[in-house]
Backbone and ligand atoms as CSV (ligand in chain L), in Angstrom:
chain,resi,resn,atom,element,x,y,z
A,1,MET,N,N,0.811,-1.164,-0.002
A,1,MET,CA,C,-0.062,-0.036,-0.109
A,1,MET,C,C,0.986,1.220,-0.280
A,2,LYS,N,N,2.015,1.249,0.949
A,2,LYS,CA,C,2.653,2.576,1.016
A,2,LYS,C,C,3.445,2.541,-0.133
A,3,THR,N,N,3.899,1.646,-0.978
A,3,THR,CA,C,4.755,1.675,-2.052
A,3,THR,C,C,3.727,2.379,-3.347
A,4,ALA,N,N,2.444,1.923,-3.351
A,4,ALA,CA,C,1.766,2.361,-4.284
A,4,ALA,C,C,1.468,3.964,-4.415
A,5,SER,N,N,1.201,4.257,-3.152
A,5,SER,CA,C,0.957,5.690,-2.806
A,5,SER,C,C,2.094,6.454,-2.920
A,6,MET,N,N,3.367,6.106,-2.713
A,6,MET,CA,C,4.459,6.892,-2.966
A,6,MET,C,C,4.739,7.024,-4.644
A,7,ILE,N,N,4.575,5.973,-5.216
A,7,ILE,CA,C,4.549,6.072,-6.610
A,7,ILE,C,C,3.380,7.305,-7.188
A,8,ALA,N,N,2.495,6.946,-6.677
A,8,ALA,CA,C,1.338,8.104,-7.180
A,8,ALA,C,C,1.893,9.545,-6.914
A,9,LEU,N,N,2.302,9.630,-5.596
A,9,LEU,CA,C,2.831,10.958,-5.366
A,9,LEU,C,C,3.830,11.339,-6.290
A,10,VAL,N,N,4.910,10.484,-6.390
A,10,VAL,CA,C,5.888,10.825,-7.363
A,10,VAL,C,C,5.560,11.390,-8.706
A,11,SER,N,N,4.486,10.487,-9.141
A,11,SER,CA,C,4.134,10.705,-10.746
A,11,SER,C,C,3.258,12.117,-10.656
A,12,LEU,N,N,2.706,12.409,-9.655
A,12,LEU,CA,C,1.889,13.741,-9.301
A,12,LEU,C,C,2.955,14.736,-9.494
A,13,LEU,N,N,4.006,14.764,-8.657
A,13,LEU,CA,C,4.976,15.768,-8.788
A,13,LEU,C,C,5.626,15.833,-9.981
A,14,ILE,N,N,5.993,14.676,-10.633
A,14,ILE,CA,C,6.551,14.900,-12.059
A,14,ILE,C,C,5.637,15.657,-12.899
A,15,SER,N,N,4.320,15.196,-13.065
A,15,SER,CA,C,3.471,15.726,-14.054
A,15,SER,C,C,3.261,17.168,-13.494
A,16,SER,N,N,2.981,17.586,-12.376
A,16,SER,CA,C,2.821,19.130,-12.140
A,16,SER,C,C,3.956,19.823,-12.366
A,17,ASN,N,N,5.098,19.323,-12.253
A,17,ASN,CA,C,6.340,20.060,-12.609
A,17,ASN,C,C,6.571,20.324,-13.946
A,18,SER,N,N,6.020,19.145,-14.823
A,18,SER,CA,C,6.409,19.371,-16.115
A,18,SER,C,C,5.315,20.456,-16.911
A,19,PHE,N,N,4.219,20.642,-16.090
A,19,PHE,CA,C,3.433,21.577,-16.630
A,19,PHE,C,C,3.650,23.042,-16.225
A,20,SER,N,N,4.851,23.067,-15.572
A,20,SER,CA,C,5.032,24.583,-15.044
A,20,SER,C,C,6.452,24.968,-15.485
A,21,ASN,N,N,6.659,24.461,-16.914
A,21,ASN,CA,C,7.771,24.827,-17.607
A,21,ASN,C,C,7.688,26.290,-18.163
A,22,GLU,N,N,8.827,26.828,-18.950
A,22,GLU,CA,C,8.712,27.927,-19.804
A,22,GLU,C,C,7.258,28.113,-20.729
A,23,HIS,N,N,6.977,27.021,-21.365
A,23,HIS,CA,C,5.913,27.252,-22.221
A,23,HIS,C,C,4.731,26.651,-21.716
A,24,GLY,N,N,4.683,26.198,-20.375
A,24,GLY,CA,C,3.635,25.519,-19.755
A,24,GLY,C,C,2.851,24.263,-20.332
A,25,HIS,N,N,3.750,23.362,-21.111
A,25,HIS,CA,C,3.100,22.251,-21.696
A,25,HIS,C,C,4.136,21.111,-21.429
A,26,SER,N,N,3.632,20.147,-21.913
A,26,SER,CA,C,4.161,18.849,-21.426
A,26,SER,C,C,5.632,18.318,-21.593
A,27,LEU,N,N,6.316,18.996,-22.301
A,27,LEU,CA,C,7.564,18.925,-22.958
A,27,LEU,C,C,8.473,19.042,-21.483
A,28,GLY,N,N,9.563,18.484,-21.464
A,28,GLY,CA,C,10.463,18.723,-20.432
A,28,GLY,C,C,11.013,19.940,-20.174
A,29,SER,N,N,12.103,20.178,-19.655
A,29,SER,CA,C,12.693,21.748,-19.596
A,29,SER,C,C,12.832,22.212,-21.105
A,30,HIS,N,N,12.325,23.341,-21.321
A,30,HIS,CA,C,12.196,23.648,-22.786
A,30,HIS,C,C,12.550,25.250,-23.111
A,31,GLU,N,N,13.893,25.399,-23.045
A,31,GLU,CA,C,13.981,26.975,-23.348
A,31,GLU,C,C,14.901,26.903,-24.779
A,32,HIS,N,N,14.470,27.715,-25.672
A,32,HIS,CA,C,15.078,27.810,-27.004
A,32,HIS,C,C,16.415,27.808,-26.814
A,33,GLY,N,N,17.233,27.469,-27.475
A,33,GLY,CA,C,18.769,27.679,-27.418
A,33,GLY,C,C,19.547,26.910,-26.484
A,34,SER,N,N,18.719,26.459,-25.426
A,34,SER,CA,C,19.575,25.888,-24.383
A,34,SER,C,C,19.630,24.428,-24.536
A,35,ILE,N,N,20.827,23.791,-24.500
A,35,ILE,CA,C,20.653,22.215,-24.776
A,35,ILE,C,C,21.556,21.550,-23.684
A,36,GLN,N,N,21.093,20.524,-23.084
A,36,GLN,CA,C,21.811,19.643,-22.052
A,36,GLN,C,C,22.148,18.290,-22.652
A,37,VAL,N,N,23.426,17.967,-22.514
A,37,VAL,CA,C,23.713,16.737,-22.969
A,37,VAL,C,C,24.279,15.828,-21.823
A,38,GLY,N,N,23.708,14.677,-21.576
A,38,GLY,CA,C,24.256,13.819,-20.537
A,38,GLY,C,C,25.066,12.480,-21.052
A,39,ILE,N,N,25.960,12.441,-20.436
A,39,ILE,CA,C,26.940,11.418,-20.944
A,39,ILE,C,C,27.292,10.566,-19.540
A,40,ALA,N,N,26.796,9.261,-19.598
A,40,ALA,CA,C,26.899,8.251,-18.557
A,40,ALA,C,C,28.067,7.354,-18.993
A,41,ILE,N,N,29.129,7.205,-18.092
A,41,ILE,CA,C,30.335,6.270,-18.641
A,41,ILE,C,C,30.330,5.345,-17.461
A,42,GLU,N,N,30.521,4.153,-18.034
A,42,GLU,CA,C,30.647,2.939,-17.185
A,42,GLU,C,C,31.685,2.112,-17.787
A,43,GLY,N,N,33.115,2.325,-17.118
A,43,GLY,CA,C,33.950,1.564,-17.747
A,43,GLY,C,C,34.407,1.749,-19.042
A,44,SER,N,N,34.041,0.854,-20.045
A,44,SER,CA,C,34.513,0.960,-21.557
A,44,SER,C,C,33.157,1.311,-22.272
A,45,SER,N,N,32.064,1.442,-21.561
A,45,SER,CA,C,30.916,1.787,-22.551
A,45,SER,C,C,30.325,3.280,-21.842
A,46,ALA,N,N,29.652,3.920,-22.889
A,46,ALA,CA,C,29.033,5.300,-22.532
A,46,ALA,C,C,27.618,5.329,-23.064
A,47,GLU,N,N,26.735,6.245,-22.437
A,47,GLU,CA,C,25.439,6.307,-22.925
A,47,GLU,C,C,25.397,7.832,-23.024
A,48,ILE,N,N,24.763,8.358,-24.250
A,48,ILE,CA,C,24.667,9.630,-24.610
A,48,ILE,C,C,23.257,10.005,-24.665
A,49,ASP,N,N,22.725,10.994,-23.980
A,49,ASP,CA,C,21.223,11.542,-24.161
A,49,ASP,C,C,21.181,12.916,-24.112
A,50,ILE,N,N,20.673,13.456,-25.150
A,50,ILE,CA,C,20.300,14.783,-25.409
A,50,ILE,C,C,18.654,14.995,-25.581
A,51,ASP,N,N,18.311,15.891,-24.932
A,51,ASP,CA,C,16.814,16.390,-24.902
A,51,ASP,C,C,16.791,17.892,-24.915
A,52,GLY,N,N,16.254,18.290,-26.056
A,52,GLY,CA,C,16.141,19.819,-26.064
A,52,GLY,C,C,15.139,20.246,-27.190
A,53,PRO,N,N,14.852,21.608,-27.092
A,53,PRO,CA,C,13.953,22.130,-27.907
A,53,PRO,C,C,14.500,21.896,-29.452
A,54,ALA,N,N,13.491,21.331,-30.196
A,54,ALA,CA,C,13.889,21.094,-31.775
A,54,ALA,C,C,14.205,22.323,-32.421
A,55,GLU,N,N,13.853,23.230,-32.040
A,55,GLU,CA,C,14.339,24.748,-32.963
A,55,GLU,C,C,15.912,24.722,-32.869
A,56,SER,N,N,16.419,24.269,-31.765
A,56,SER,CA,C,17.940,24.462,-31.831
A,56,SER,C,C,18.641,23.467,-32.850
A,57,PHE,N,N,17.869,22.438,-33.113
A,57,PHE,CA,C,18.500,21.420,-34.148
A,57,PHE,C,C,18.013,21.578,-35.350
A,58,LEU,N,N,16.723,21.716,-35.570
A,58,LEU,CA,C,15.876,21.910,-37.063
A,58,LEU,C,C,15.870,23.407,-37.420
A,59,GLY,N,N,15.741,24.197,-36.541
A,59,GLY,CA,C,15.274,25.617,-37.079
A,59,GLY,C,C,13.782,25.884,-36.808
A,60,PHE,N,N,12.992,24.804,-36.614
A,60,PHE,CA,C,11.474,24.916,-36.514
A,60,PHE,C,C,11.207,23.651,-35.431
A,61,GLU,N,N,9.927,23.869,-34.977
A,61,GLU,CA,C,9.302,23.025,-33.806
A,61,GLU,C,C,8.225,22.117,-34.380
A,62,TYR,N,N,7.513,22.481,-35.436
A,62,TYR,CA,C,6.354,21.687,-35.803
A,62,TYR,C,C,7.065,20.295,-36.432
A,63,ALA,N,N,6.197,19.406,-36.843
A,63,ALA,CA,C,6.730,18.190,-37.613
A,63,ALA,C,C,7.086,18.634,-39.174
A,64,PRO,N,N,8.244,18.096,-39.678
A,64,PRO,CA,C,8.459,18.468,-40.797
A,64,PRO,C,C,7.307,18.325,-42.003
A,65,LYS,N,N,7.177,19.379,-42.677
A,65,LYS,CA,C,6.091,19.488,-43.618
A,65,LYS,C,C,6.440,19.446,-45.280
A,66,THR,N,N,7.483,20.370,-45.478
A,66,THR,CA,C,7.954,20.454,-46.828
A,66,THR,C,C,8.920,19.422,-46.854
A,67,SER,N,N,9.248,19.235,-48.333
A,67,SER,CA,C,10.519,18.397,-48.784
A,67,SER,C,C,11.549,18.888,-48.079
A,68,LYS,N,N,11.883,20.049,-47.991
A,68,LYS,CA,C,12.994,20.983,-47.618
A,68,LYS,C,C,13.040,20.609,-46.063
A,69,GLU,N,N,11.813,20.668,-45.274
A,69,GLU,CA,C,12.128,20.294,-43.746
A,69,GLU,C,C,12.259,18.921,-43.538
A,70,LYS,N,N,11.676,18.075,-44.413
A,70,LYS,CA,C,12.001,16.640,-44.108
A,70,LYS,C,C,13.454,16.352,-44.471
A,71,LYS,N,N,13.722,16.957,-45.321
A,71,LYS,CA,C,15.485,16.660,-45.698
A,71,LYS,C,C,16.176,17.176,-44.520
A,72,ILE,N,N,15.982,18.542,-44.006
A,72,ILE,CA,C,16.773,18.879,-42.834
A,72,ILE,C,C,16.568,17.904,-41.751
A,73,PHE,N,N,15.490,17.341,-41.433
A,73,PHE,CA,C,15.420,16.368,-40.280
A,73,PHE,C,C,16.113,15.135,-40.601
A,74,LYS,N,N,15.860,14.570,-41.775
A,74,LYS,CA,C,16.603,13.307,-42.082
A,74,LYS,C,C,18.217,13.366,-42.148
A,75,ASP,N,N,18.579,14.597,-42.818
A,75,ASP,CA,C,20.039,14.768,-42.615
A,75,ASP,C,C,20.744,14.724,-41.069
A,76,PHE,N,N,20.038,15.439,-40.435
A,76,PHE,CA,C,20.452,15.419,-38.962
A,76,PHE,C,C,20.496,14.107,-38.439
A,77,GLN,N,N,19.245,13.512,-38.782
A,77,GLN,CA,C,19.307,11.947,-38.117
A,77,GLN,C,C,20.201,11.145,-38.722
A,78,THR,N,N,20.491,11.244,-40.051
A,78,THR,CA,C,21.226,10.368,-40.338
A,78,THR,C,C,22.910,10.643,-39.838
A,79,LYS,N,N,23.154,11.873,-39.578
A,79,LYS,CA,C,24.377,12.212,-39.156
A,79,LYS,C,C,24.550,11.790,-37.836
A,80,TRP,N,N,23.529,11.951,-36.854
A,80,TRP,CA,C,23.570,11.320,-35.644
A,80,TRP,C,C,23.723,9.850,-35.429
A,81,THR,N,N,23.002,9.276,-36.289
A,81,THR,CA,C,23.189,7.697,-36.146
A,81,THR,C,C,24.138,7.230,-37.129
A,82,GLN,N,N,24.835,7.802,-37.920
A,82,GLN,CA,C,25.800,7.252,-38.791
A,82,GLN,C,C,27.286,8.202,-38.752
A,83,ASN,N,N,27.252,9.124,-38.144
A,83,ASN,CA,C,28.348,9.911,-38.048
A,83,ASN,C,C,28.553,10.835,-36.606
A,84,LEU,N,N,28.309,9.971,-35.794
A,84,LEU,CA,C,28.218,10.819,-34.374
A,84,LEU,C,C,29.518,11.324,-33.905
A,85,GLU,N,N,30.528,10.909,-34.365
A,85,GLU,CA,C,31.985,11.404,-34.081
A,85,GLU,C,C,32.093,12.717,-34.563
A,86,SER,N,N,31.212,13.111,-35.563
A,86,SER,CA,C,31.387,14.548,-36.298
A,86,SER,C,C,30.488,15.658,-35.280
A,87,MET,N,N,30.109,15.200,-34.186
A,87,MET,CA,C,29.249,16.071,-33.026
A,87,MET,C,C,29.978,15.578,-31.670
A,88,ILE,N,N,30.058,14.472,-31.248
A,88,ILE,CA,C,30.767,13.965,-30.180
A,88,ILE,C,C,31.603,12.724,-30.327
A,89,ALA,N,N,33.029,13.194,-30.189
A,89,ALA,CA,C,34.113,12.206,-30.448
A,89,ALA,C,C,34.894,11.984,-29.264
A,90,PHE,N,N,34.869,10.462,-29.188
A,90,PHE,CA,C,35.901,9.939,-28.050
A,90,PHE,C,C,37.141,9.924,-28.500
A,91,ASP,N,N,38.148,9.642,-27.780
A,91,ASP,CA,C,39.590,9.734,-28.193
A,91,ASP,C,C,39.643,8.244,-28.996
A,92,LYS,N,N,40.333,8.590,-30.454
A,92,LYS,CA,C,40.383,7.587,-31.204
A,92,LYS,C,C,41.091,6.326,-30.721
A,93,GLN,N,N,42.093,6.483,-29.745
A,93,GLN,CA,C,42.941,5.450,-29.254
A,93,GLN,C,C,41.850,4.389,-28.434
A,94,LEU,N,N,40.734,4.962,-27.990
A,94,LEU,CA,C,39.804,4.135,-27.365
A,94,LEU,C,C,39.239,3.065,-28.200
A,95,ASN,N,N,39.163,3.334,-29.525
A,95,ASN,CA,C,38.501,2.489,-30.535
A,95,ASN,C,C,36.975,2.358,-30.262
A,96,CYS,N,N,36.331,3.363,-30.163
A,96,CYS,CA,C,34.976,3.240,-29.933
A,96,CYS,C,C,33.926,2.983,-31.051
A,97,LYS,N,N,32.884,2.305,-30.732
A,97,LYS,CA,C,31.875,1.979,-31.786
A,97,LYS,C,C,30.481,2.397,-31.102
A,98,VAL,N,N,29.759,2.956,-32.057
A,98,VAL,CA,C,28.431,3.306,-31.714
A,98,VAL,C,C,27.588,1.828,-32.019
A,99,THR,N,N,26.803,1.414,-30.983
A,99,THR,CA,C,25.968,0.346,-31.014
A,99,THR,C,C,24.567,0.417,-30.978
A,100,GLU,N,N,24.165,1.521,-30.696
A,100,GLU,CA,C,22.840,2.197,-30.840
A,100,GLU,C,C,22.690,3.479,-30.649
A,101,ALA,N,N,21.787,4.219,-31.859
A,101,ALA,CA,C,21.829,5.630,-31.866
A,101,ALA,C,C,20.277,5.947,-32.284
A,102,SER,N,N,19.586,6.809,-31.825
A,102,SER,CA,C,18.275,7.457,-32.465
A,102,SER,C,C,18.176,8.952,-32.101
A,103,PHE,N,N,17.382,9.438,-33.158
A,103,PHE,CA,C,17.278,10.837,-33.258
A,103,PHE,C,C,15.578,11.044,-33.449
A,104,GLU,N,N,15.097,11.536,-32.613
A,104,GLU,CA,C,13.611,11.590,-32.835
A,104,GLU,C,C,13.104,12.856,-32.498
A,105,GLN,N,N,11.979,13.243,-33.162
A,105,GLN,CA,C,11.484,14.706,-32.823
A,105,GLN,C,C,10.104,14.275,-31.923
A,106,GLU,N,N,9.583,14.859,-30.678
A,106,GLU,CA,C,8.592,14.630,-29.903
A,106,GLU,C,C,7.991,16.072,-29.935
A,107,VAL,N,N,6.823,15.806,-30.744
A,107,VAL,CA,C,5.785,16.872,-30.728
A,107,VAL,C,C,4.802,16.849,-29.719
A,108,GLU,N,N,4.611,18.025,-29.030
A,108,GLU,CA,C,3.662,17.919,-28.149
A,108,GLU,C,C,2.217,17.597,-28.265
A,109,LYS,N,N,1.498,17.083,-27.395
A,109,LYS,CA,C,0.061,16.544,-27.839
A,109,LYS,C,C,-0.939,17.749,-27.823
A,110,GLU,N,N,-1.653,17.595,-28.774
A,110,GLU,CA,C,-2.549,18.670,-29.073
A,110,GLU,C,C,-3.467,19.135,-27.658
A,111,GLU,N,N,-3.883,17.931,-27.012
A,111,GLU,CA,C,-4.829,18.347,-26.029
A,111,GLU,C,C,-4.114,19.085,-24.857
A,112,VAL,N,N,-2.855,19.106,-24.713
A,112,VAL,CA,C,-1.897,19.870,-23.940
A,112,VAL,C,C,-2.005,21.194,-24.339
A,113,GLU,N,N,-1.819,21.276,-25.628
A,113,GLU,CA,C,-1.378,22.553,-26.430
A,113,GLU,C,C,-2.782,23.387,-26.159
A,114,SER,N,N,-3.951,23.025,-26.397
A,114,SER,CA,C,-5.158,23.606,-26.140
A,114,SER,C,C,-5.419,24.230,-24.863
A,115,LYS,N,N,-4.997,23.154,-23.600
A,115,LYS,CA,C,-4.954,23.720,-22.375
A,115,LYS,C,C,-3.892,24.744,-22.153
A,116,THR,N,N,-3.081,24.831,-22.820
A,116,THR,CA,C,-1.707,25.893,-22.773
A,116,THR,C,C,-2.422,27.220,-23.083
A,117,LYS,N,N,-3.035,27.183,-24.275
A,117,LYS,CA,C,-3.412,28.254,-24.965
A,117,LYS,C,C,-4.605,28.960,-24.252
A,118,ALA,N,N,-5.291,28.298,-23.446
A,118,ALA,CA,C,-6.315,28.948,-22.445
A,118,ALA,C,C,-5.663,29.827,-21.685
A,119,ASN,N,N,-4.387,29.245,-20.996
A,119,ASN,CA,C,-3.921,29.942,-19.958
A,119,ASN,C,C,-2.842,31.171,-20.376
A,120,GLU,N,N,-2.185,30.855,-21.628
A,120,GLU,CA,C,-1.183,31.681,-22.009
A,120,GLU,C,C,-1.217,32.075,-23.524
A,121,LYS,N,N,-2.299,33.033,-23.627
A,121,LYS,CA,C,-2.665,33.332,-24.957
A,121,LYS,C,C,-1.349,33.713,-25.996
A,122,LYS,N,N,-0.352,34.279,-25.269
A,122,LYS,CA,C,0.764,34.902,-26.005
A,122,LYS,C,C,1.536,33.970,-26.646
A,123,GLU,N,N,1.706,32.852,-26.274
A,123,GLU,CA,C,2.474,31.597,-26.641
A,123,GLU,C,C,1.704,30.799,-27.635
A,124,SER,N,N,2.003,30.943,-28.954
A,124,SER,CA,C,1.588,30.241,-30.066
A,124,SER,C,C,2.287,29.271,-30.686
A,125,GLY,N,N,1.536,28.593,-31.490
A,125,GLY,CA,C,2.281,27.380,-32.212
A,125,GLY,C,C,2.814,26.308,-31.471
A,126,VAL,N,N,3.308,25.151,-32.293
A,126,VAL,CA,C,3.666,24.126,-31.614
A,126,VAL,C,C,4.964,24.004,-31.182
A,127,HIS,N,N,5.172,23.378,-30.042
A,127,HIS,CA,C,6.744,23.259,-29.592
A,127,HIS,C,C,7.055,21.664,-29.669
A,128,SER,N,N,8.335,21.257,-29.934
A,128,SER,CA,C,8.556,19.910,-29.910
A,128,SER,C,C,10.127,19.874,-29.453
A,129,ASP,N,N,10.493,18.756,-28.736
A,129,ASP,CA,C,11.750,18.444,-28.397
A,129,ASP,C,C,12.495,17.414,-29.461
A,130,ILE,N,N,13.825,17.375,-29.381
A,130,ILE,CA,C,14.467,16.472,-30.059
A,130,ILE,C,C,15.232,15.562,-28.970
A,131,GLU,N,N,14.968,14.417,-28.990
A,131,GLU,CA,C,15.346,13.352,-28.225
A,131,GLU,C,C,16.469,12.573,-28.871
A,132,ALA,N,N,17.868,12.565,-28.755
A,132,ALA,CA,C,18.656,12.017,-29.375
A,132,ALA,C,C,19.635,11.116,-28.217
A,133,LYS,N,N,19.649,9.889,-28.764
A,133,LYS,CA,C,20.369,8.890,-27.687
A,133,LYS,C,C,21.245,7.968,-28.426
A,134,ALA,N,N,22.412,7.608,-27.819
A,134,ALA,CA,C,23.504,6.862,-28.313
A,134,ALA,C,C,24.062,5.922,-27.305
A,135,LYS,N,N,24.425,4.929,-27.760
A,135,LYS,CA,C,25.156,3.897,-27.108
A,135,LYS,C,C,26.609,3.481,-27.507
A,136,ILE,N,N,27.731,3.754,-26.777
A,136,ILE,CA,C,28.808,3.459,-27.448
A,136,ILE,C,C,29.640,2.489,-26.380
A,137,THR,N,N,30.417,1.591,-27.257
A,137,THR,CA,C,31.285,0.628,-26.596
A,137,THR,C,C,32.757,0.703,-27.004
A,138,CYS,N,N,33.634,0.818,-26.089
A,138,CYS,CA,C,35.082,1.142,-26.549
A,138,CYS,C,C,35.929,-0.121,-26.121
A,139,ALA,N,N,37.179,-0.112,-26.552
A,139,ALA,CA,C,38.054,-1.306,-26.426
A,139,ALA,C,C,38.714,-1.088,-25.148
A,140,LYS,N,N,38.902,0.286,-24.587
A,140,LYS,CA,C,39.738,0.610,-23.552
A,140,LYS,C,C,38.534,1.370,-22.484
A,141,ASN,N,N,38.861,1.483,-21.294
A,141,ASN,CA,C,38.438,2.380,-20.170
A,141,ASN,C,C,38.005,3.897,-20.722
A,142,ILE,N,N,37.124,4.476,-20.571
A,142,ILE,CA,C,36.782,5.817,-21.284
A,142,ILE,C,C,37.376,6.895,-20.112
A,143,SER,N,N,37.298,6.660,-19.012
A,143,SER,CA,C,37.573,7.575,-17.707
A,143,SER,C,C,38.955,7.997,-17.995
A,144,GLY,N,N,39.169,9.303,-17.927
A,144,GLY,CA,C,40.530,10.109,-18.071
A,144,GLY,C,C,40.977,10.252,-19.588
A,145,SER,N,N,40.205,9.906,-20.475
A,145,SER,CA,C,40.440,10.436,-21.760
A,145,SER,C,C,39.829,11.474,-22.189
A,146,MET,N,N,40.141,12.078,-23.565
A,146,MET,CA,C,39.702,13.495,-24.066
A,146,MET,C,C,38.323,13.076,-24.887
A,147,LEU,N,N,37.321,14.163,-24.619
A,147,LEU,CA,C,36.079,14.181,-25.323
A,147,LEU,C,C,35.977,15.395,-26.156
A,148,THR,N,N,35.656,15.305,-27.461
A,148,THR,CA,C,35.580,16.492,-28.077
A,148,THR,C,C,34.070,16.827,-28.736
A,149,ILE,N,N,33.588,17.925,-28.336
A,149,ILE,CA,C,32.280,18.177,-28.553
A,149,ILE,C,C,32.150,19.334,-29.544
A,150,SER,N,N,31.470,19.021,-30.860
A,150,SER,CA,C,31.232,19.757,-31.938
A,150,SER,C,C,29.818,20.023,-32.367
A,151,LEU,N,N,28.981,19.951,-31.490
A,151,LEU,CA,C,27.741,20.196,-31.457
A,151,LEU,C,C,27.371,21.626,-31.968
A,152,LYS,N,N,27.955,22.269,-31.406
A,152,LYS,CA,C,27.684,23.964,-31.956
A,152,LYS,C,C,28.115,24.242,-33.297
A,153,LYS,N,N,29.127,23.330,-33.630
A,153,LYS,CA,C,29.562,23.618,-35.062
A,153,LYS,C,C,28.406,23.045,-36.256
A,154,VAL,N,N,27.796,22.092,-35.586
A,154,VAL,CA,C,26.672,21.455,-36.284
A,154,VAL,C,C,25.529,22.195,-36.470
A,155,PHE,N,N,25.072,22.375,-35.171
A,155,PHE,CA,C,23.949,23.152,-34.778
A,155,PHE,C,C,23.994,24.475,-34.526
A,156,LYS,N,N,23.808,25.375,-35.522
A,156,LYS,CA,C,24.129,26.743,-35.300
A,156,LYS,C,C,23.098,27.499,-34.330
A,157,ASN,N,N,22.000,26.973,-34.101
A,157,ASN,CA,C,20.825,27.711,-33.321
A,157,ASN,C,C,21.466,27.396,-31.706
A,158,ILE,N,N,22.149,26.535,-31.449
A,158,ILE,CA,C,22.496,26.157,-30.105
A,158,ILE,C,C,23.084,27.316,-29.274
A,159,LYS,N,N,22.703,27.878,-28.537
A,159,LYS,CA,C,23.384,28.934,-27.969
A,159,LYS,C,C,24.058,28.623,-26.437
A,160,LYS,N,N,23.346,27.958,-25.670
A,160,LYS,CA,C,23.966,27.539,-24.353
A,160,LYS,C,C,24.058,26.054,-24.539
A,161,LEU,N,N,25.070,25.450,-24.112
A,161,LEU,CA,C,25.409,24.111,-24.322
A,161,LEU,C,C,26.147,23.548,-23.042
A,162,THR,N,N,25.351,22.661,-22.396
A,162,THR,CA,C,26.068,22.031,-20.941
A,162,THR,C,C,26.226,20.544,-21.374
A,163,VAL,N,N,27.331,20.150,-20.999
A,163,VAL,CA,C,27.587,18.523,-21.047
A,163,VAL,C,C,27.743,18.054,-19.557
A,164,GLU,N,N,26.957,17.236,-19.283
A,164,GLU,CA,C,27.072,16.564,-17.651
A,164,GLU,C,C,27.609,15.184,-17.956
A,165,VAL,N,N,28.702,15.047,-17.432
A,165,VAL,CA,C,29.465,13.639,-17.389
A,165,VAL,C,C,29.298,13.020,-16.009
A,166,VAL,N,N,28.665,11.795,-16.201
A,166,VAL,CA,C,28.632,11.021,-14.880
A,166,VAL,C,C,29.156,9.904,-15.150
A,167,GLY,N,N,30.047,9.487,-14.074
A,167,GLY,CA,C,30.932,8.391,-14.268
A,167,GLY,C,C,31.924,8.277,-13.019
A,168,ALA,N,N,33.179,7.859,-13.212
A,168,ALA,CA,C,34.047,7.829,-12.105
A,168,ALA,C,C,34.208,9.139,-11.530
A,169,ASP,N,N,34.257,10.086,-12.669
A,169,ASP,CA,C,34.488,11.472,-12.228
A,169,ASP,C,C,33.243,12.329,-12.746
A,170,THR,N,N,32.456,13.076,-11.770
A,170,THR,CA,C,30.998,13.621,-12.466
A,170,THR,C,C,31.515,15.136,-12.571
A,171,LYS,N,N,31.029,15.526,-13.824
A,171,LYS,CA,C,31.491,16.920,-13.893
A,171,LYS,C,C,30.400,17.738,-14.936
A,172,LYS,N,N,30.296,18.988,-14.830
A,172,LYS,CA,C,29.433,19.780,-15.824
A,172,LYS,C,C,30.015,20.758,-16.298
A,173,VAL,N,N,30.258,20.590,-17.783
A,173,VAL,CA,C,31.124,21.323,-18.590
A,173,VAL,C,C,30.194,22.250,-19.610
A,174,GLU,N,N,30.672,23.574,-19.511
A,174,GLU,CA,C,29.724,24.598,-20.206
A,174,GLU,C,C,30.448,24.601,-21.721
A,175,ILE,N,N,29.976,24.126,-22.809
A,175,ILE,CA,C,30.705,24.285,-24.209
A,175,ILE,C,C,30.436,25.757,-24.812
A,176,THR,N,N,31.451,26.384,-24.857
A,176,THR,CA,C,31.483,27.929,-25.584
A,176,THR,C,C,32.067,28.028,-26.778
A,177,GLN,N,N,32.838,27.017,-27.135
A,177,GLN,CA,C,33.205,27.069,-28.527
A,177,GLN,C,C,32.762,25.948,-29.481
A,178,ALA,N,N,33.092,26.278,-30.919
A,178,ALA,CA,C,32.124,25.598,-31.943
A,178,ALA,C,C,32.927,23.997,-31.645
A,179,VAL,N,N,34.197,23.865,-31.478
A,179,VAL,CA,C,34.669,22.628,-31.153
A,179,VAL,C,C,35.462,22.698,-29.998
A,180,GLN,N,N,35.077,21.982,-28.911
A,180,GLN,CA,C,35.817,22.057,-27.589
A,180,GLN,C,C,36.006,20.814,-27.044
A,181,SER,N,N,37.348,20.499,-26.575
A,181,SER,CA,C,37.604,19.244,-25.969
A,181,SER,C,C,37.858,19.443,-24.309
A,182,PHE,N,N,37.726,18.246,-23.810
A,182,PHE,CA,C,37.889,18.297,-22.066
A,182,PHE,C,C,37.874,16.844,-21.878
A,183,LYS,N,N,38.762,16.673,-20.607
A,183,LYS,CA,C,38.876,15.426,-20.083
A,183,LYS,C,C,37.847,15.026,-19.384
A,184,ILE,N,N,37.407,13.489,-19.506
A,184,ILE,CA,C,36.319,13.087,-18.969
A,184,ILE,C,C,36.642,11.885,-17.966
L,1,ZN,ZN,ZN,9.789,25.622,-28.049
């Protein structure tokens, strides 16, 4: 009984929190231009997780409509899934391989948007997030090696970029350059 009510309480807290973000809709933290990258390292493997406004990646937040917009999405998706090292590169000596990668657009649900409109008339249009994930397996231990982040070079609309590394050493690094390396 106790466990069940705790779960109910936690999910209530999560849902009320997600409704009180900048745009007042169901997406997580959603501030245009502001992107957080999470990298979890365990021995010789790593998991990368990016969740941020689609505007920073695509230049728009609605689902791609025109062939040009579809191409923009597809090109970035291909880049993420097939050429991740052009954005997030581990030390070559580690001999890392991407074992899983996904790049998806999550458009907010319409029912939530109509609720939002009632409360916040000035906010118009659809918002969406990009959820990009990747799993990496290397031949050697990752901890202590250099990581190179080129996300700002690829996605020009990213203004504030923070990388949080969780592993043997946990750190938060602010990426200010188009290409920036730091020790992980
Ligand atoms: Zn938005």
